[in-house]
mmCIF file of the N, C-alpha and C atoms, coordinates in Angstrom:
data_MODEL
# 
_entry.id   MODEL 
# 
loop_
_atom_site.group_PDB 
_atom_site.id 
_atom_site.type_symbol 
_atom_site.label_atom_id 
_atom_site.label_alt_id 
_atom_site.label_comp_id 
_atom_site.label_asym_id 
_atom_site.label_entity_id 
_atom_site.label_seq_id 
_atom_site.pdbx_PDB_ins_code 
_atom_site.Cartn_x 
_atom_site.Cartn_y 
_atom_site.Cartn_z 
_atom_site.occupancy 
_atom_site.B_iso_or_equiv 
_atom_site.pdbx_formal_charge 
_atom_site.auth_seq_id 
_atom_site.auth_comp_id 
_atom_site.auth_asym_id 
_atom_site.auth_atom_id 
_atom_site.pdbx_PDB_model_num 
ATOM 1   N N  . LYS A 1 1  ? 145.166 101.213 -174.472 1.00 0.00 ? 1  LYS A N  1 
ATOM 2   C CA . LYS A 1 1  ? 145.035 102.434 -175.250 1.00 0.00 ? 1  LYS A CA 1 
ATOM 3   C C  . LYS A 1 1  ? 146.062 103.476 -174.814 1.00 0.00 ? 1  LYS A C  1 
ATOM 4   N N  . LYS A 1 2  ? 146.522 103.366 -173.565 1.00 0.00 ? 2  LYS A N  1 
ATOM 5   C CA . LYS A 1 2  ? 147.478 104.338 -173.053 1.00 0.00 ? 2  LYS A CA 1 
ATOM 6   C C  . LYS A 1 2  ? 148.914 103.821 -173.117 1.00 0.00 ? 2  LYS A C  1 
ATOM 7   N N  . GLY A 1 3  ? 149.111 102.654 -173.724 1.00 0.00 ? 3  GLY A N  1 
ATOM 8   C CA . GLY A 1 3  ? 150.458 102.140 -173.889 1.00 0.00 ? 3  GLY A CA 1 
ATOM 9   C C  . GLY A 1 3  ? 150.920 101.184 -172.805 1.00 0.00 ? 3  GLY A C  1 
ATOM 10  N N  . LEU A 1 4  ? 150.017 100.628 -172.040 1.00 0.00 ? 4  LEU A N  1 
ATOM 11  C CA . LEU A 1 4  ? 150.375 99.678  -170.998 1.00 0.00 ? 4  LEU A CA 1 
ATOM 12  C C  . LEU A 1 4  ? 150.416 98.274  -171.578 1.00 0.00 ? 4  LEU A C  1 
ATOM 13  N N  . GLU A 1 5  ? 151.481 97.562  -171.314 1.00 0.00 ? 5  GLU A N  1 
ATOM 14  C CA . GLU A 1 5  ? 151.583 96.167  -171.724 1.00 0.00 ? 5  GLU A CA 1 
ATOM 15  C C  . GLU A 1 5  ? 151.987 95.348  -170.513 1.00 0.00 ? 5  GLU A C  1 
ATOM 16  N N  . ILE A 1 6  ? 151.334 94.216  -170.331 1.00 0.00 ? 6  ILE A N  1 
ATOM 17  C CA . ILE A 1 6  ? 151.602 93.352  -169.192 1.00 0.00 ? 6  ILE A CA 1 
ATOM 18  C C  . ILE A 1 6  ? 152.303 92.095  -169.690 1.00 0.00 ? 6  ILE A C  1 
ATOM 19  N N  . LEU A 1 7  ? 153.336 91.691  -168.989 1.00 0.00 ? 7  LEU A N  1 
ATOM 20  C CA . LEU A 1 7  ? 154.070 90.465  -169.272 1.00 0.00 ? 7  LEU A CA 1 
ATOM 21  C C  . LEU A 1 7  ? 154.160 89.680  -167.974 1.00 0.00 ? 7  LEU A C  1 
ATOM 22  N N  . GLU A 1 8  ? 153.704 88.463  -168.017 1.00 0.00 ? 8  GLU A N  1 
ATOM 23  C CA . GLU A 1 8  ? 153.751 87.589  -166.850 1.00 0.00 ? 8  GLU A CA 1 
ATOM 24  C C  . GLU A 1 8  ? 154.730 86.467  -167.143 1.00 0.00 ? 8  GLU A C  1 
ATOM 25  N N  . ILE A 1 9  ? 155.656 86.234  -166.218 1.00 0.00 ? 9  ILE A N  1 
ATOM 26  C CA . ILE A 1 9  ? 156.620 85.154  -166.383 1.00 0.00 ? 9  ILE A CA 1 
ATOM 27  C C  . ILE A 1 9  ? 156.464 84.200  -165.213 1.00 0.00 ? 9  ILE A C  1 
ATOM 28  N N  . SER A 1 10 ? 156.157 82.954  -165.541 1.00 0.00 ? 10 SER A N  1 
ATOM 29  C CA . SER A 1 10 ? 156.008 81.928  -164.519 1.00 0.00 ? 10 SER A CA 1 
ATOM 30  C C  . SER A 1 10 ? 157.300 81.134  -164.409 1.00 0.00 ? 10 SER A C  1 
ATOM 31  N N  . LEU A 1 11 ? 157.645 80.746  -163.194 1.00 0.00 ? 11 LEU A N  1 
ATOM 32  C CA . LEU A 1 11 ? 158.810 79.891  -162.971 1.00 0.00 ? 11 LEU A CA 1 
ATOM 33  C C  . LEU A 1 11 ? 158.383 78.456  -162.683 1.00 0.00 ? 11 LEU A C  1 
ATOM 34  N N  . ASP A 1 12 ? 157.121 78.157  -162.973 1.00 0.00 ? 12 ASP A N  1 
ATOM 35  C CA . ASP A 1 12 ? 156.573 76.830  -162.726 1.00 0.00 ? 12 ASP A CA 1 
ATOM 36  C C  . ASP A 1 12 ? 157.300 75.788  -163.567 1.00 0.00 ? 12 ASP A C  1 
ATOM 37  N N  . THR A 1 13 ? 157.769 74.729  -162.934 1.00 0.00 ? 13 THR A N  1 
ATOM 38  C CA . THR A 1 13 ? 158.482 73.688  -163.678 1.00 0.00 ? 13 THR A CA 1 
ATOM 39  C C  . THR A 1 13 ? 157.536 72.698  -164.348 1.00 0.00 ? 13 THR A C  1 
ATOM 40  N N  . ASP A 1 14 ? 156.273 72.683  -163.953 1.00 0.00 ? 14 ASP A N  1 
ATOM 41  C CA . ASP A 1 14 ? 155.285 71.824  -164.604 1.00 0.00 ? 14 ASP A CA 1 
ATOM 42  C C  . ASP A 1 14 ? 154.585 72.643  -165.686 1.00 0.00 ? 14 ASP A C  1 
ATOM 43  N N  . LYS A 1 15 ? 155.160 72.597  -166.881 1.00 0.00 ? 15 LYS A N  1 
ATOM 44  C CA . LYS A 1 15 ? 154.672 73.446  -167.971 1.00 0.00 ? 15 LYS A CA 1 
ATOM 45  C C  . LYS A 1 15 ? 153.239 73.109  -168.368 1.00 0.00 ? 15 LYS A C  1 
ATOM 46  N N  . ALA A 1 16 ? 152.874 71.848  -168.328 1.00 0.00 ? 16 ALA A N  1 
ATOM 47  C CA . ALA A 1 16 ? 151.506 71.447  -168.695 1.00 0.00 ? 16 ALA A CA 1 
ATOM 48  C C  . ALA A 1 16 ? 150.489 72.037  -167.710 1.00 0.00 ? 16 ALA A C  1 
ATOM 49  N N  . ALA A 1 17 ? 150.789 71.967  -166.423 1.00 0.00 ? 17 ALA A N  1 
ATOM 50  C CA . ALA A 1 17 ? 149.883 72.529  -165.408 1.00 0.00 ? 17 ALA A CA 1 
ATOM 51  C C  . ALA A 1 17 ? 149.793 74.036  -165.568 1.00 0.00 ? 17 ALA A C  1 
ATOM 52  N N  . TRP A 1 18 ? 150.932 74.691  -165.795 1.00 0.00 ? 18 TRP A N  1 
ATOM 53  C CA . TRP A 1 18 ? 150.955 76.143  -166.004 1.00 0.00 ? 18 TRP A CA 1 
ATOM 54  C C  . TRP A 1 18 ? 150.099 76.517  -167.209 1.00 0.00 ? 18 TRP A C  1 
ATOM 55  N N  . ALA A 1 19 ? 150.282 75.818  -168.320 1.00 0.00 ? 19 ALA A N  1 
ATOM 56  C CA . ALA A 1 19 ? 149.531 76.116  -169.547 1.00 0.00 ? 19 ALA A CA 1 
ATOM 57  C C  . ALA A 1 19 ? 148.032 75.934  -169.332 1.00 0.00 ? 19 ALA A C  1 
ATOM 58  N N  . SER A 1 20 ? 147.667 74.923  -168.563 1.00 0.00 ? 20 SER A N  1 
ATOM 59  C CA . SER A 1 20 ? 146.253 74.673  -168.274 1.00 0.00 ? 20 SER A CA 1 
ATOM 60  C C  . SER A 1 20 ? 145.633 75.831  -167.489 1.00 0.00 ? 20 SER A C  1 
ATOM 61  N N  . VAL A 1 21 ? 146.354 76.339  -166.505 1.00 0.00 ? 21 VAL A N  1 
ATOM 62  C CA . VAL A 1 21 ? 145.860 77.456  -165.697 1.00 0.00 ? 21 VAL A CA 1 
ATOM 63  C C  . VAL A 1 21 ? 145.728 78.711  -166.559 1.00 0.00 ? 21 VAL A C  1 
ATOM 64  N N  . VAL A 1 22 ? 146.742 79.001  -167.358 1.00 0.00 ? 22 VAL A N  1 
ATOM 65  C CA . VAL A 1 22 ? 146.703 80.186  -168.233 1.00 0.00 ? 22 VAL A CA 1 
ATOM 66  C C  . VAL A 1 22 ? 145.505 80.099  -169.173 1.00 0.00 ? 22 VAL A C  1 
ATOM 67  N N  . LYS A 1 23 ? 145.306 78.923  -169.765 1.00 0.00 ? 23 LYS A N  1 
ATOM 68  C CA . LYS A 1 23 ? 144.189 78.745  -170.700 1.00 0.00 ? 23 LYS A CA 1 
ATOM 69  C C  . LYS A 1 23 ? 142.845 78.885  -169.988 1.00 0.00 ? 23 LYS A C  1 
ATOM 70  N N  . SER A 1 24 ? 142.711 78.294  -168.805 1.00 0.00 ? 24 SER A N  1 
ATOM 71  C CA . SER A 1 24 ? 141.429 78.340  -168.090 1.00 0.00 ? 24 SER A CA 1 
ATOM 72  C C  . SER A 1 24 ? 141.094 79.754  -167.606 1.00 0.00 ? 24 SER A C  1 
ATOM 73  N N  . GLN A 1 25 ? 142.130 80.546  -167.292 1.00 0.00 ? 25 GLN A N  1 
ATOM 74  C CA . GLN A 1 25 ? 141.890 81.902  -166.812 1.00 0.00 ? 25 GLN A CA 1 
ATOM 75  C C  . GLN A 1 25 ? 141.669 82.885  -167.955 1.00 0.00 ? 25 GLN A C  1 
ATOM 76  N N  . ASN A 1 26 ? 142.002 82.484  -169.171 1.00 0.00 ? 26 ASN A N  1 
ATOM 77  C CA . ASN A 1 26 ? 141.808 83.334  -170.343 1.00 0.00 ? 26 ASN A CA 1 
ATOM 78  C C  . ASN A 1 26 ? 142.403 84.734  -170.129 1.00 0.00 ? 26 ASN A C  1 
ATOM 79  N N  . LEU A 1 27 ? 143.640 84.755  -169.663 1.00 0.00 ? 27 LEU A N  1 
ATOM 80  C CA . LEU A 1 27 ? 144.309 86.019  -169.345 1.00 0.00 ? 27 LEU A CA 1 
ATOM 81  C C  . LEU A 1 27 ? 144.615 86.810  -170.614 1.00 0.00 ? 27 LEU A C  1 
ATOM 82  N N  . PRO A 1 28 ? 144.334 88.104  -170.619 1.00 0.00 ? 28 PRO A N  1 
ATOM 83  C CA . PRO A 1 28 ? 144.470 88.911  -171.832 1.00 0.00 ? 28 PRO A CA 1 
ATOM 84  C C  . PRO A 1 28 ? 145.877 89.451  -172.091 1.00 0.00 ? 28 PRO A C  1 
ATOM 85  N N  . TRP A 1 29 ? 146.856 89.072  -171.275 1.00 0.00 ? 29 TRP A N  1 
ATOM 86  C CA . TRP A 1 29 ? 148.206 89.594  -171.465 1.00 0.00 ? 29 TRP A CA 1 
ATOM 87  C C  . TRP A 1 29 ? 149.161 88.468  -171.830 1.00 0.00 ? 29 TRP A C  1 
ATOM 88  N N  . ILE A 1 30 ? 150.391 88.840  -172.126 1.00 0.00 ? 30 ILE A N  1 
ATOM 89  C CA . ILE A 1 30 ? 151.419 87.878  -172.525 1.00 0.00 ? 30 ILE A CA 1 
ATOM 90  C C  . ILE A 1 30 ? 151.814 87.048  -171.303 1.00 0.00 ? 30 ILE A C  1 
ATOM 91  N N  . ASN A 1 31 ? 151.794 85.734  -171.480 1.00 0.00 ? 31 ASN A N  1 
ATOM 92  C CA . ASN A 1 31 ? 152.188 84.803  -170.435 1.00 0.00 ? 31 ASN A CA 1 
ATOM 93  C C  . ASN A 1 31 ? 153.337 83.956  -170.955 1.00 0.00 ? 31 ASN A C  1 
ATOM 94  N N  . ALA A 1 32 ? 154.410 83.895  -170.212 1.00 0.00 ? 32 ALA A N  1 
ATOM 95  C CA . ALA A 1 32 ? 155.563 83.089  -170.601 1.00 0.00 ? 32 ALA A CA 1 
ATOM 96  C C  . ALA A 1 32 ? 155.931 82.180  -169.440 1.00 0.00 ? 32 ALA A C  1 
ATOM 97  N N  . ASN A 1 33 ? 156.545 81.060  -169.771 1.00 0.00 ? 33 ASN A N  1 
ATOM 98  C CA . ASN A 1 33 ? 156.964 80.111  -168.751 1.00 0.00 ? 33 ASN A CA 1 
ATOM 99  C C  . ASN A 1 33 ? 158.470 79.932  -168.835 1.00 0.00 ? 33 ASN A C  1 
ATOM 100 N N  . ASP A 1 34 ? 159.129 80.037  -167.694 1.00 0.00 ? 34 ASP A N  1 
ATOM 101 C CA . ASP A 1 34 ? 160.566 79.835  -167.609 1.00 0.00 ? 34 ASP A CA 1 
ATOM 102 C C  . ASP A 1 34 ? 160.868 78.728  -166.615 1.00 0.00 ? 34 ASP A C  1 
ATOM 103 N N  . GLY A 1 35 ? 160.260 77.590  -166.846 1.00 0.00 ? 35 GLY A N  1 
ATOM 104 C CA . GLY A 1 35 ? 160.448 76.451  -165.966 1.00 0.00 ? 35 GLY A CA 1 
ATOM 105 C C  . GLY A 1 35 ? 161.863 75.917  -165.953 1.00 0.00 ? 35 GLY A C  1 
ATOM 106 N N  . LEU A 1 36 ? 162.667 76.313  -166.930 1.00 0.00 ? 36 LEU A N  1 
ATOM 107 C CA . LEU A 1 36 ? 164.062 75.873  -166.965 1.00 0.00 ? 36 LEU A CA 1 
ATOM 108 C C  . LEU A 1 36 ? 164.951 76.704  -166.061 1.00 0.00 ? 36 LEU A C  1 
ATOM 109 N N  . GLY A 1 37 ? 164.425 77.835  -165.564 1.00 0.00 ? 37 GLY A N  1 
ATOM 110 C CA . GLY A 1 37 ? 165.166 78.640  -164.617 1.00 0.00 ? 37 GLY A CA 1 
ATOM 111 C C  . GLY A 1 37 ? 166.075 79.689  -165.212 1.00 0.00 ? 37 GLY A C  1 
ATOM 112 N N  . THR A 1 38 ? 165.943 79.977  -166.500 1.00 0.00 ? 38 THR A N  1 
ATOM 113 C CA . THR A 1 38 ? 166.812 80.991  -167.096 1.00 0.00 ? 38 THR A CA 1 
ATOM 114 C C  . THR A 1 38 ? 166.495 82.385  -166.572 1.00 0.00 ? 38 THR A C  1 
ATOM 115 N N  . ALA A 1 39 ? 165.306 82.575  -166.007 1.00 0.00 ? 39 ALA A N  1 
ATOM 116 C CA . ALA A 1 39 ? 164.956 83.875  -165.421 1.00 0.00 ? 39 ALA A CA 1 
ATOM 117 C C  . ALA A 1 39 ? 165.589 84.051  -164.049 1.00 0.00 ? 39 ALA A C  1 
ATOM 118 N N  . SER A 1 40 ? 166.163 82.986  -163.515 1.00 0.00 ? 40 SER A N  1 
ATOM 119 C CA . SER A 1 40 ? 166.732 83.089  -162.173 1.00 0.00 ? 40 SER A CA 1 
ATOM 120 C C  . SER A 1 40 ? 167.837 84.131  -162.094 1.00 0.00 ? 40 SER A C  1 
ATOM 121 N N  . SER A 1 41 ? 168.558 84.353  -163.183 1.00 0.00 ? 41 SER A N  1 
ATOM 122 C CA . SER A 1 41 ? 169.576 85.408  -163.162 1.00 0.00 ? 41 SER A CA 1 
ATOM 123 C C  . SER A 1 41 ? 168.920 86.773  -163.019 1.00 0.00 ? 41 SER A C  1 
ATOM 124 N N  . THR A 1 42 ? 167.735 86.937  -163.589 1.00 0.00 ? 42 THR A N  1 
ATOM 125 C CA . THR A 1 42 ? 166.983 88.184  -163.454 1.00 0.00 ? 42 THR A CA 1 
ATOM 126 C C  . THR A 1 42 ? 166.520 88.358  -162.009 1.00 0.00 ? 42 THR A C  1 
ATOM 127 N N  . ILE A 1 43 ? 166.121 87.277  -161.371 1.00 0.00 ? 43 ILE A N  1 
ATOM 128 C CA . ILE A 1 43 ? 165.683 87.322  -159.978 1.00 0.00 ? 43 ILE A CA 1 
ATOM 129 C C  . ILE A 1 43 ? 166.819 87.830  -159.098 1.00 0.00 ? 43 ILE A C  1 
ATOM 130 N N  . VAL A 1 44 ? 168.014 87.346  -159.337 1.00 0.00 ? 44 VAL A N  1 
ATOM 131 C CA . VAL A 1 44 ? 169.178 87.783  -158.568 1.00 0.00 ? 44 VAL A CA 1 
ATOM 132 C C  . VAL A 1 44 ? 169.512 89.232  -158.897 1.00 0.00 ? 44 VAL A C  1 
ATOM 133 N N  . LEU A 1 45 ? 169.492 89.572  -160.192 1.00 0.00 ? 45 LEU A N  1 
ATOM 134 C CA . LEU A 1 45 ? 169.846 90.911  -160.643 1.00 0.00 ? 45 LEU A CA 1 
ATOM 135 C C  . LEU A 1 45 ? 168.964 91.980  -160.003 1.00 0.00 ? 45 LEU A C  1 
ATOM 136 N N  . TYR A 1 46 ? 167.658 91.715  -159.895 1.00 0.00 ? 46 TYR A N  1 
ATOM 137 C CA . TYR A 1 46 ? 166.720 92.696  -159.359 1.00 0.00 ? 46 TYR A CA 1 
ATOM 138 C C  . TYR A 1 46 ? 166.369 92.446  -157.895 1.00 0.00 ? 46 TYR A C  1 
ATOM 139 N N  . ASN A 1 47 ? 167.111 91.551  -157.242 1.00 0.00 ? 47 ASN A N  1 
ATOM 140 C CA . ASN A 1 47 ? 166.959 91.291  -155.818 1.00 0.00 ? 47 ASN A CA 1 
ATOM 141 C C  . ASN A 1 47 ? 165.528 90.911  -155.447 1.00 0.00 ? 47 ASN A C  1 
ATOM 142 N N  . VAL A 1 48 ? 164.944 90.004  -156.200 1.00 0.00 ? 48 VAL A N  1 
ATOM 143 C CA . VAL A 1 48 ? 163.594 89.524  -155.934 1.00 0.00 ? 48 VAL A CA 1 
ATOM 144 C C  . VAL A 1 48 ? 163.667 88.516  -154.795 1.00 0.00 ? 48 VAL A C  1 
ATOM 145 N N  . ALA A 1 49 ? 163.010 88.826  -153.684 1.00 0.00 ? 49 ALA A N  1 
ATOM 146 C CA . ALA A 1 49 ? 163.065 87.961  -152.511 1.00 0.00 ? 49 ALA A CA 1 
ATOM 147 C C  . ALA A 1 49 ? 161.829 87.066  -152.396 1.00 0.00 ? 49 ALA A C  1 
ATOM 148 N N  . THR A 1 50 ? 160.696 87.510  -152.951 1.00 0.00 ? 50 THR A N  1 
ATOM 149 C CA . THR A 1 50 ? 159.460 86.740  -152.868 1.00 0.00 ? 50 THR A CA 1 
ATOM 150 C C  . THR A 1 50 ? 158.752 86.756  -154.221 1.00 0.00 ? 50 THR A C  1 
ATOM 151 N N  . LEU A 1 51 ? 157.917 85.747  -154.423 1.00 0.00 ? 51 LEU A N  1 
ATOM 152 C CA . LEU A 1 51 ? 157.086 85.681  -155.624 1.00 0.00 ? 51 LEU A CA 1 
ATOM 153 C C  . LEU A 1 51 ? 155.645 85.538  -155.176 1.00 0.00 ? 51 LEU A C  1 
ATOM 154 N N  . PRO A 1 52 ? 154.655 86.064  -155.860 1.00 0.00 ? 52 PRO A N  1 
ATOM 155 C CA . PRO A 1 52 ? 154.826 86.856  -157.091 1.00 0.00 ? 52 PRO A CA 1 
ATOM 156 C C  . PRO A 1 52 ? 155.387 88.244  -156.801 1.00 0.00 ? 52 PRO A C  1 
ATOM 157 N N  . GLN A 1 53 ? 155.883 88.863  -157.824 1.00 0.00 ? 53 GLN A N  1 
ATOM 158 C CA . GLN A 1 53 ? 156.474 90.189  -157.737 1.00 0.00 ? 53 GLN A CA 1 
ATOM 159 C C  . GLN A 1 53 ? 155.984 91.027  -158.906 1.00 0.00 ? 53 GLN A C  1 
ATOM 160 N N  . THR A 1 54 ? 155.731 92.289  -158.680 1.00 0.00 ? 54 THR A N  1 
ATOM 161 C CA . THR A 1 54 ? 155.239 93.183  -159.718 1.00 0.00 ? 54 THR A CA 1 
ATOM 162 C C  . THR A 1 54 ? 156.184 94.349  -159.872 1.00 0.00 ? 54 THR A C  1 
ATOM 163 N N  . TYR A 1 55 ? 156.541 94.628  -161.122 1.00 0.00 ? 55 TYR A N  1 
ATOM 164 C CA . TYR A 1 55 ? 157.377 95.781  -161.430 1.00 0.00 ? 55 TYR A CA 1 
ATOM 165 C C  . TYR A 1 55 ? 156.697 96.591  -162.514 1.00 0.00 ? 55 TYR A C  1 
ATOM 166 N N  . LEU A 1 56 ? 156.863 97.879  -162.466 1.00 0.00 ? 56 LEU A N  1 
ATOM 167 C CA . LEU A 1 56 ? 156.360 98.762  -163.500 1.00 0.00 ? 56 LEU A CA 1 
ATOM 168 C C  . LEU A 1 56 ? 157.552 99.483  -164.106 1.00 0.00 ? 56 LEU A C  1 
ATOM 169 N N  . ILE A 1 57 ? 157.683 99.362  -165.412 1.00 0.00 ? 57 ILE A N  1 
ATOM 170 C CA . ILE A 1 57 ? 158.773 100.016 -166.122 1.00 0.00 ? 57 ILE A CA 1 
ATOM 171 C C  . ILE A 1 57 ? 158.164 101.115 -166.980 1.00 0.00 ? 57 ILE A C  1 
ATOM 172 N N  . VAL A 1 58 ? 158.593 102.350 -166.752 1.00 0.00 ? 58 VAL A N  1 
ATOM 173 C CA . VAL A 1 58 ? 158.086 103.502 -167.491 1.00 0.00 ? 58 VAL A CA 1 
ATOM 174 C C  . VAL A 1 58 ? 159.266 104.134 -168.215 1.00 0.00 ? 58 VAL A C  1 
ATOM 175 N N  . ASP A 1 59 ? 159.144 104.240 -169.526 1.00 0.00 ? 59 ASP A N  1 
ATOM 176 C CA . ASP A 1 59 ? 160.208 104.809 -170.350 1.00 0.00 ? 59 ASP A CA 1 
ATOM 177 C C  . ASP A 1 59 ? 161.560 104.160 -170.078 1.00 0.00 ? 59 ASP A C  1 
ATOM 178 N N  . GLY A 1 60 ? 161.550 102.829 -169.910 1.00 0.00 ? 60 GLY A N  1 
ATOM 179 C CA . GLY A 1 60 ? 162.781 102.074 -169.733 1.00 0.00 ? 60 GLY A CA 1 
ATOM 180 C C  . GLY A 1 60 ? 163.367 102.094 -168.339 1.00 0.00 ? 60 GLY A C  1 
ATOM 181 N N  . LYS A 1 61 ? 162.667 102.701 -167.368 1.00 0.00 ? 61 LYS A N  1 
ATOM 182 C CA . LYS A 1 61 ? 163.182 102.766 -165.995 1.00 0.00 ? 61 LYS A CA 1 
ATOM 183 C C  . LYS A 1 61 ? 162.133 102.243 -165.021 1.00 0.00 ? 61 LYS A C  1 
ATOM 184 N N  . PHE A 1 62 ? 162.601 101.600 -163.948 1.00 0.00 ? 62 PHE A N  1 
ATOM 185 C CA . PHE A 1 62 ? 161.675 101.116 -162.939 1.00 0.00 ? 62 PHE A CA 1 
ATOM 186 C C  . PHE A 1 62 ? 160.994 102.290 -162.253 1.00 0.00 ? 62 PHE A C  1 
ATOM 187 N N  . ALA A 1 63 ? 159.658 102.237 -162.181 1.00 0.00 ? 63 ALA A N  1 
ATOM 188 C CA . ALA A 1 63 ? 158.891 103.301 -161.545 1.00 0.00 ? 63 ALA A CA 1 
ATOM 189 C C  . ALA A 1 63 ? 158.952 103.185 -160.020 1.00 0.00 ? 63 ALA A C  1 
ATOM 190 N N  . GLU A 1 64 ? 159.018 101.998 -159.521 1.00 0.00 ? 64 GLU A N  1 
ATOM 191 C CA . GLU A 1 64 ? 159.055 101.745 -158.081 1.00 0.00 ? 64 GLU A CA 1 
ATOM 192 C C  . GLU A 1 64 ? 159.920 100.515 -157.848 1.00 0.00 ? 64 GLU A C  1 
ATOM 193 N N  . LYS A 1 65 ? 160.512 100.426 -156.675 1.00 0.00 ? 65 LYS A N  1 
ATOM 194 C CA . LYS A 1 65 ? 161.289 99.232  -156.324 1.00 0.00 ? 65 LYS A CA 1 
ATOM 195 C C  . LYS A 1 65 ? 160.356 98.033  -156.149 1.00 0.00 ? 65 LYS A C  1 
ATOM 196 N N  . LYS A 1 66 ? 159.259 98.221  -155.417 1.00 0.00 ? 66 LYS A N  1 
ATOM 197 C CA . LYS A 1 66 ? 158.346 97.126  -155.141 1.00 0.00 ? 66 LYS A CA 1 
ATOM 198 C C  . LYS A 1 66 ? 156.927 97.662  -155.107 1.00 0.00 ? 66 LYS A C  1 
ATOM 199 N N  . ILE A 1 67 ? 156.029 96.959  -155.759 1.00 0.00 ? 67 ILE A N  1 
ATOM 200 C CA . ILE A 1 67 ? 154.626 97.360  -155.775 1.00 0.00 ? 67 ILE A CA 1 
ATOM 201 C C  . ILE A 1 67 ? 153.854 96.291  -155.017 1.00 0.00 ? 67 ILE A C  1 
ATOM 202 N N  . GLU A 1 68 ? 153.177 96.691  -153.960 1.00 0.00 ? 68 GLU A N  1 
ATOM 203 C CA . GLU A 1 68 ? 152.434 95.739  -153.148 1.00 0.00 ? 68 GLU A CA 1 
ATOM 204 C C  . GLU A 1 68 ? 150.943 96.026  -153.225 1.00 0.00 ? 68 GLU A C  1 
ATOM 205 N N  . GLY A 1 69 ? 150.229 95.170  -153.922 1.00 0.00 ? 69 GLY A N  1 
ATOM 206 C CA . GLY A 1 69 ? 148.788 95.255  -153.973 1.00 0.00 ? 69 GLY A CA 1 
ATOM 207 C C  . GLY A 1 69 ? 148.238 96.118  -155.094 1.00 0.00 ? 69 GLY A C  1 
ATOM 208 N N  . GLU A 1 70 ? 146.964 95.890  -155.345 1.00 0.00 ? 70 GLU A N  1 
ATOM 209 C CA . GLU A 1 70 ? 146.273 96.571  -156.438 1.00 0.00 ? 70 GLU A CA 1 
ATOM 210 C C  . GLU A 1 70 ? 146.199 98.078  -156.229 1.00 0.00 ? 70 GLU A C  1 
ATOM 211 N N  . LYS A 1 71 ? 145.950 98.516  -155.007 1.00 0.00 ? 71 LYS A N  1 
ATOM 212 C CA . LYS A 1 71 ? 145.824 99.943  -154.726 1.00 0.00 ? 71 LYS A CA 1 
ATOM 213 C C  . LYS A 1 71 ? 147.120 100.690 -155.063 1.00 0.00 ? 71 LYS A C  1 
ATOM 214 N N  . ALA A 1 72 ? 148.248 100.120 -154.667 1.00 0.00 ? 72 ALA A N  1 
ATOM 215 C CA . ALA A 1 72 ? 149.552 100.744 -154.961 1.00 0.00 ? 72 ALA A CA 1 
ATOM 216 C C  . ALA A 1 72 ? 149.805 100.754 -156.466 1.00 0.00 ? 72 ALA A C  1 
ATOM 217 N N  . LEU A 1 73 ? 149.457 99.663  -157.131 1.00 0.00 ? 73 LEU A N  1 
ATOM 218 C CA . LEU A 1 73 ? 149.652 99.603  -158.595 1.00 0.00 ? 73 LEU A CA 1 
ATOM 219 C C  . LEU A 1 73 ? 148.794 100.645 -159.306 1.00 0.00 ? 73 LEU A C  1 
ATOM 220 N N  . ARG A 1 74 ? 147.528 100.764 -158.909 1.00 0.00 ? 74 ARG A N  1 
ATOM 221 C CA . ARG A 1 74 ? 146.640 101.755 -159.532 1.00 0.00 ? 74 ARG A CA 1 
ATOM 222 C C  . ARG A 1 74 ? 147.164 103.182 -159.342 1.00 0.00 ? 74 ARG A C  1 
ATOM 223 N N  . LYS A 1 75 ? 147.677 103.470 -158.152 1.00 0.00 ? 75 LYS A N  1 
ATOM 224 C CA . LYS A 1 75 ? 148.219 104.799 -157.873 1.00 0.00 ? 75 LYS A CA 1 
ATOM 225 C C  . LYS A 1 75 ? 149.396 105.104 -158.804 1.00 0.00 ? 75 LYS A C  1 
ATOM 226 N N  . ILE A 1 76 ? 150.272 104.174 -158.964 1.00 0.00 ? 76 ILE A N  1 
ATOM 227 C CA . ILE A 1 76 ? 151.436 104.371 -159.829 1.00 0.00 ? 76 ILE A CA 1 
ATOM 228 C C  . ILE A 1 76 ? 151.009 104.478 -161.294 1.00 0.00 ? 76 ILE A C  1 
ATOM 229 N N  . LEU A 1 77 ? 150.070 103.638 -161.710 1.00 0.00 ? 77 LEU A N  1 
ATOM 230 C CA . LEU A 1 77 ? 149.588 103.696 -163.094 1.00 0.00 ? 77 LEU A CA 1 
ATOM 231 C C  . LEU A 1 77 ? 148.911 105.023 -163.381 1.00 0.00 ? 77 LEU A C  1 
ATOM 232 N N  . ASP A 1 78 ? 148.098 105.492 -162.454 1.00 0.00 ? 78 ASP A N  1 
ATOM 233 C CA . ASP A 1 78 ? 147.409 106.781 -162.650 1.00 0.00 ? 78 ASP A CA 1 
ATOM 234 C C  . ASP A 1 78 ? 148.434 107.918 -162.819 1.00 0.00 ? 78 ASP A C  1 
ATOM 235 N N  . ALA A 1 79 ? 149.513 107.862 -162.087 1.00 0.00 ? 79 ALA A N  1 
ATOM 236 C CA . ALA A 1 79 ? 150.534 108.897 -162.163 1.00 0.00 ? 79 ALA A CA 1 
ATOM 237 C C  . ALA A 1 79 ? 151.407 108.768 -163.411 1.00 0.00 ? 79 ALA A C  1 
ATOM 238 N N  . SER A 1 80 ? 151.522 107.540 -163.935 1.00 0.00 ? 80 SER A N  1 
ATOM 239 C CA . SER A 1 80 ? 152.455 107.282 -165.036 1.00 0.00 ? 80 SER A CA 1 
ATOM 240 C C  . SER A 1 80 ? 151.828 107.326 -166.424 1.00 0.00 ? 80 SER A C  1 
ATOM 241 N N  . LEU A 1 81 ? 150.544 107.034 -166.512 1.00 0.00 ? 81 LEU A N  1 
ATOM 242 C CA . LEU A 1 81 ? 149.900 106.965 -167.839 1.00 0.00 ? 81 LEU A CA 1 
ATOM 243 C C  . LEU A 1 81 ? 149.097 108.193 -168.146 1.00 0.00 ? 81 LEU A C  1 
# 
């Protein structure tokens, strides 16, 4: 309702296993699979050192370099939305 959209991108190369997990979890957000590795250029571009990784983009700009944990995410969301 406040304009938040979540996009999850998996780098899992076993697309069938990934699809099974997404379906079983009934996740309410957009889930995409990049098992072919085309997202790897994005990983390099944004200096992603570990996975999973969470980014928040507000008005086209990164709100934080790195968000660690639910508490940090909630704090940023409360300030941004």
